[in-house]
N, C-alpha and C positions, 0 to 999 in steps of 0.2 A: 417581371423581365424575364424572357426565354433565353437560357443560354445557348450559344449555338456552337456546332461541332469545334469551330476554331477558337472560340474562346475557352471552351473548356481544355482543349489540348493545349493553348497557352498558359491558361491557369494552372495546370497539373507540371508543366515545365518550370515555369515562376516558381510553383514552392519546391520543387527540386532545388533549384538553384539556392531558396533561403534556407533549405536544409542543408544544403552542401556548405555554403557561407557560415551556419549554424556551428557546425562540426568542424571546421577549418579554425575558426578564430578561436574556438575552444582549446582545440590540439597546439594551436601556436602559443597560445597564454601559459599552457602547460609546458610546452619548450621553451619559452623566454623565462618562465620561473625557475626552471631547472639550470638553465646558461646562465642565470645572475645568481644561482644559488640561495635562491628564496625558497619557503615552503612550496611544496609540490602541492599539497594535499588539496589546499582550496580550489584550484584551478582542475584538480582530478575530480573532484566531486562535482564539479559544475560541468563538466563533460559526461559524466557518470550520468548527474541529471537530466543532461537534455537529450542523452541517448534515451534513457528510459522515459522520458516523459511525450516527447516529440517523434524523434526517430523511429523508436520500435512498434509504437502503436501505429505510427504512420505504413511502417512496412507491413505488420499484421493486416490491415484495411487493406492494404494494396492486394495482398494476396486473396482476400474474400471479394475481390472485384476485377481488377484490371489484369490480376496473373489469370483467374478463372475464365475470363472472356480471351486472353491470348493464347493460353492452354488448349484451346480448342483448333487451333490451328497445327497443322501436323509438322511443319516446317519450324514451328516457336515451342513445342512442348519441352524439346531439350534443353531448351532456352530458359523459359519459364521453371524447370525444375532447378537448373544452375543457380537462377536467382532467388529462389525460396531458398537455397542449401547457403547461398551468400547473408540472408537475412539472419538463419542460424549462427553464422560465422561472426557476425556482428553484436550477435547477442551474447555469445561466448566471450568475445574479446572486452565487451563491457563490463562483464561480471568477472576477468582477469582485472581490467583496470580498479575496479572498484576493492578488489582485495591487495592491490598492490602494498606492498609493506617497505618499499623505498623508489626513491625518484628514477632510477633506470629502468626498472621494470614497469613504472607507469607509462616512462617516455617511450619505452618501445611497444607496449599495447595502445597507447594513443598514437604514434605514428605510423602502426599498422592499419586504423582504423579510418584515417582521413583518407589514404589512396584506396582504400577498400570500397568505401563509399563512393566518391567520386567516380570510380570504374563503374560502379551497379548502376547509377543513377546514370550515366551516360547510354549503358546499354538499354536502360529501360527507355530514355530520350529517343535512341536512335532505331531501335527496333521495334519494341512494343506499341509504344505511343503512334507512330506514323501509320503502322498497320493497321489499329483498333480505328484511327480518324479515318483512313481511306476506306474501309468497308462499311458498305451503306448497312448492312444488318446490325452493325453494334452502333449504339447510341452513346459518345463519350459523357455529354452531360449526366446521362441517367447513371451511369458507374461515379463521375465525380460525385454527384446528389449521395449515392449510396457510401461513399467514403466519408462524407462530411456526417452523415446521420449515424455511421460507426463510431467517428472519431468526438464528435460534438457530445452524444449522448451520455446516457450512466452505462454503456453498454462496454464500453472499451474492453479489449482483450490483450493488454501487454503481458509482459513481464519480462525483467532485465535477463534471467537466467537464459529465456528460452528452452526450446526443448533440446535440453543439455545431453552429451553423450550419456548412454546408460552404464558407462563405467570408464573410469579414471583412464586415462590413456598410458598413466604410468603404473598400473597395476600389473602384477605379474600374474594375477587369475583373475576369472568373470566376479563382478560384483553384483550380486543379486539384489542387496537392498538399495544400493545405488540405480538401478533398473527400476526396482519399484518406486522410488524417492521420484525420479524423472516422471512416471507417471502418474506420480500423484502432482506433480508442480503442472503437467500438462492437464489433468481434470481440474485443478484450481483455475486454468486460463479458460477451460469449456464452462465453466461454472459463471466465471467474469462474463463470457461472451454469450450467456445466455440471462443476463442482468441480473446474476446473483454474485454479485460483486464483493457484498459484505460477507457472504457465506465461503466465499473462496478465500477470502481474505483469514478468516477464522481456521478454516481445514488447514491452509499454509502455515500459519503461525503455530498451529498444535505440531504439525509436523516437525518444526523448527525446534520447539520446546523438547520434542523428542529425541530428536539427532542431537542436539546442542554439544551435549558431554561426549557421548562416545564417536558421533561423526561429525567434527566441526566442519568440514569441508563441505559437507551436505547443508550444514546450518547455515553456510556463507552463502548457497546457491539460493535458499528460502528466504534469506533475508533481500538477498538481491530482485528476487521475483516479487515480495510483497511490495518494495518499492515501485512497480508498476503495478499491481494488482491492486493498491489501496486506493486508485485515481478510479477506478471501476465499482465502488462500493456504492449502494445506491442508500445505505442510510448513512447517518453522521454517528459514530459510535463515540464521538466523544463532544463536548460543549464548550463555548466560548465562557470563562470563567466558572467552568466545571460545575457538575451536579454537586460537590460539595460547598461551593461559593467561598472557596478558601483565596486568601491573597497571599502574597510573597511576604513573609514575614521578614523584619529587618536583618537578624541572624541568619536568614537562609543562604548558603553557600552558593555560588554560581559555578556552572560547570559549562564553559564555551567549547564546544566541539569541533567548530569550524574549521579551525585548524589542523584536525586530525584526518588521517586518511579515511576514507569511509569505511572501511574492513575493520576499523578498529574502534569506530564510535559506540557501538551497541555493546561492544566487552565492557569498556571503560564506564558505560551509564549505568548497567547493571552493577558492576562493582560498587559504584557510588550508593544505589540503592539499598545494597546489600548491606553496607555499612550503616545505616540511617537507625539512631534510635527510636523509639515509637515516638508520634505527636512531633516529628520534625520532618523536614525536605530541604529539598534545593531545587535552583532555577537552572534548567536545562536551555542553552541557547544554540540554536540550529539555523544552517542556510537554507534549509526547506521544511515543509510540514512533515513533523515527525509521526504519522498515522501508523507508518507501518511497525513502529516502535510501540506505539500503542496495542496494536494488538498481539505483539509479542508479550507485553506485560500481561496483556488478557490470560494468555494462555500460559503463561509461569507464576503470575501471582495474582489469579483470580481472586478478590476479596481483601487484597493486602495491600492496596496501594490508591493513592487518590492523583488526579490529574488534570489541571487547571492551565489553560491557556490563558499568558498575560498578555502576549502581543503575535498577532496572527499574520507576517508578514506584510509586504509581498517582500522585501531583503532577508529579514530577521523574524523567526520564530523563538517564543520566550514561552516556556511551559514550566510551571512548578510540579513536582513530583513529589509528594509526600509518604509517609507511613503513618497512618491515621492511629490514634491511642488503641481506639477498638477495632480489631478485625472488623472490615466491613468489604463489600464488594466493590471493586474500582468506581472511583467517584464518589465512595460512600462520606456521609459526613461525619462518622465517628460519633453519633449522637445515641445514646440509650434511649430505651422507651420511656417515654413518660407515663406517671401513674393514670393519667386519665386518657392512654391512648387505647381506643377500642381493638379487640382483636376479632378477625375475619379468619375461622379456620375452615378449609377448604376439603380438608381430609376427605369428607363423607360425599361431596358433590362429585357427579361424574364427569370426568376428564375435559369433555368437551365444553363445559359449562363455567368451569374454573375461571378462564382467565377473562370471560365476560365480565362475571361477578367482581373481579378483582380491578378491573378497568372501571367499572363503575362506581365503587366505592373510592377509588383514588380520585373521580373526577368530581365527588361530592365534597371532598374537603378542602375546607379553608385553608389560607397561607397560615403557615407554622403551626400545622398541626400533622398526625400521621395515623398509623393504624398499623398493627401489629399483625402480618401474614403467618400462618401456621399452616404448613404442608407436609407430607409425607415422603418430599423427595426434595432436592438442592433445586429452587425455582431460577435458576441460572438463564433459560430459553426466555422465561417470562422478562427478566432484566435486558434481555436483547431486545424485547419489543419494545419496551419503556424506553430504552434506548433510541429507536427507530421512531416512536411517536410523541416523545415527552424529553426530548434530550435538552440538559439543563433545567429542566421544570422539576426534578423529584431529587428525592435522596433514598439511599439505599444502604440499609445497615443489618448485615448478619447477627441476631443475638444469639441464636443457638444453629450449629451445623453438622445434623444428624448424630449417631446414623439412621436413628428411626424417625426422629420430629427434625424440621427445621422450620426456625421462627425469624423473620425479617422485618424490621420495622420501615416501612415505605411513607415516607414523608414528602409535603409541599411546603419548601423552603419559603421563609418570608420576603425574600428576592429572587425573582426568579432571573437567572442569567440567559443572556442572549445565546442563543443557538448559531454556531458557527458551522 
């Protein structure tokens, strides 16, 4: 069925009303919690998630479609620039809300977000959309379709942090590292926009690991950006009931972070992991899919943890995070090579042929068997390809990790976990 100009116009306005209502309801829930003396962290986290998952991706899609069309009118060019700047302001405020460490700080951020977004939407409804609707040269149904394509596919380019200022306004001097970091986050968003969401997440997670110690405020920006970018990943880096196939042990402690401020959650999770002895784990309980955290674990603890989904929403996510007995790559089974495991030494093969041979060898494996890959460098890129193509259907265990030779046991488990 063909959508008319008026139907597209009304559909856009209706979606704006829905978004405004969503922001208002969550901001009111935060205000009510503070007034009642209840924990402010859960409603703050819900507002942050709504901004990251709904409002900011919508804003990005508008910039690529409606704003480009409206910006061609000379008398609206300044308005479009102003509204684009408001998107950045919303991103900055969502980041401030995410790292708020006390209730009044969160309340001020939320109290600014609601009116700003309402006024912003009103300008779009009253100025931009009517002009586009009345111009015979502009097709609102086409713009609406383009927005849906951007938002529904795996090519969303959100990011809670947004193109934040290149330097902290409170700093007494220019901040070159902050400027470079802002450019890196922009690069991550561009990668996500081109369909490289998984690569974007790994890039930003690696940057997070690099600045986590010396520049924690930059690490907060990276964490916020990851929560948006993780939705653009085109491959699934984790699997339901993970590659290790491990279930929660009765003695595993539970870490429920749903009542914690968003900015504190990852800090507590990593501290809990740091205290784990080998062959133990804990069950993380969260109110959203912790995929951004998974990328951070890959960046900082590659080969030193396991990750298994036990429950996957829509209200509660439970993930067992463990430290294996024998250090292996993320999701590793912790198993040693069996005496009968064949060895595949690819060091003498042409690089272009190696992955083809490795995947063919894996394809021939019966369940509960494996082979030992011998390589002259860390085969982590291969690991990412296995995650993309065989998520939940393989095990991966480092037996030797350089500096000259790497040996990895790649196996096919007896019970294949379902891909999430």
